[in-house]
N, C-alpha and C positions, 0 to 999 in steps of 0.2 A: 504494500500500500504506500510505503514511503516513496518509492520510485514514481508512482502515479502523481502523488501530491507534489513532489519536486518538479515533475514535468509540467504540471498545470501552473504551478507558481512561477515557472520560468516565463510564462506568458502574462500572468495576472496575479496580484496578491490575493491570498485567501484568508478569511477570518477563521477562528477556531470552530465556529458553528458550521461554516461551509466545509471544512475538513471533516467534521463529524458526519455531515450529510454524504460526502464522498464515501467515507468508510461504511456508512449504512447502506448505500444503494449500489455500490460496486461489489460484485461477487468475485471471490478469489477461487481459481481452479488450477490444479496442477495436472497437466495432460501429457501422456506419453507420446513419443515420436511416432510418426505415421498415423496419427489420429485425425479423422475427418471432423472438421468443425462446421462445415457447410457443404451441402451438395447442390449442384445445379438443379433448378426446378423447385427448390424449397425456399421459403421466405426467410431472410436473415432477421433474427430477432434481437441481436446484440451488436453493440460496438465494443470492440476489444482493445485493451491496452496490453501490449506484450512486455511484461516485466523482465522475463528472461527466456531465451531460446530463439528459434527461427521458425517462421511460418511461410508457406508459399501459397499463392493464389493463382489459379489457372482456369482456363476454359478448355473443354474438349471439343475441338473442331474437326469433324469427320474422322474421329479416332486418333487425332494428334493432339497431345497436350501442349498448349501454348501458355507458358509461364508469363503472367502479367505482373505479379507482385512477388517480391522477395522481401519479407518483413523481418527486420532485425529488432533486437530488444530496444525498449524505450520508445516505441512507436504505437500509434493507434492504427487499427485496420477494421474493415468491414466491407461487405458488398453494399455500398452506400445507397444506390438506387433502390435496391430491394428493401433495405432497412427503413429508409425515409418514406417510401411509397407503399410499403407492405405488399410487395409484388414478388413473384418468383425470381430468384437470382439466376443469372447466366454463369455465375462463378462457383468454383469449388475452392475451399480453403482447407489446408491440411498442415499439421505440424511436421516440420522436418526433423527437429530435435525434441527432446523433452522440453516442455514449456511451462512457464508460470504466467497465467493470464488473469487479468481483471476485466470483468465484463459488466455492462449495464444494459438493461432492456430499454426499449422505447418508452414504455410508461414511466419507468423510473427517471429516464433522462428528461421527459416532459415535466415531471415533478420538480427536478432541479432547475429547469428553464423557467418554470413558473415562480420558483422561489426567488431567483435572482437573475437580472439581465446579464450578469457576468457570464453565465453559461452560453448565452448567444454569442458573446464576444469570443469565448474559448472555442466554441464549435466553429465559428467563422474563421478564426485563426488557424485551426487544425485543417479545416477544409481548404482554405487558401494555400496552405503549405503543401498539401497533397496535390492540389490542382497545379501548382507551380512545378512540382516534381514531374507530373505527367507531361506538362507542356515542354519541360526541359528534355524529357526522354524522347518525345516526338522530334524535337529539334536535333537531338543527338543522332537519331536514326536518319535524319535528312542531311546532316552536315559532317558526321564523323565516319571514318572507315571502321570496319569491324575491329581492327586492332586498336584504334583509338578509343572505341567504346569499351573494350575490355580493360585497357589501361586506366581509363577513368573509373570503371567499376571497382577495380582492385584498390585504387587510391581512396575512393570515397566509401567503400564498404569492405574493408579488409576481413572482417569477421565472416561475412557472407562468402567472400572469395575462398576462405580457408575451410568452410564448413558446409558448403552446398555442393552437390554433385555437378560434374562438368556438363551433364545433360541439362540440368535445370538452369545453370548459368548461361549456357549456349542459347537455350530457348528464350530466356529473359532478354538476352542481347540481340536476338533476332538472327541467329546463325545455326548451322548444324554443328553437332559435337566434334566432328572431324575437323571442321574449320577452326574451331576454338583450340583443339589439340595442336594444330599446326602453329597457330598464333602463340600459344604458350611455349612451344619449342623455340620460337624465334626470340623470345624475351629472355634476357639474362638479368638476374637480380644481383 
């Protein structure tokens, strides 16, 4: 819970009462590796904060898994459209490693939002951060070579680079595993 409070307080100061509400409404779960958190076609019921571990988010397109999210600790994640609109998700989310998660349901989040306008500011800040990351990722696909995307990935996400399979990293970076293997052989550290 301390990680979550610290993460939120990095955006906006919290009172003791607001921290108590966080502790009351966020549920803590410890999940084993390779556990499905969400399957496509089901409605996302939670926003998660990943206190420790790694999670991947993907879509299954014609039998091919397309990794869209590699989530490292100290980050929020969810199938946002499904969560907000209470509609079936196109996404799967699965733990890559053992994970410690904190999650909040939509009704509990709505309670927090009704309690204080700070929550709208927090949600807007997190949403904008993730939107900016998605826009940067699209820009990277348009302007960087596969090698440049990989070098940027290992610089910005060294924990993911060390703990996620080459197949998942390759898919996330928009290349085949064989291409990523060739790139890795070219790089000397």
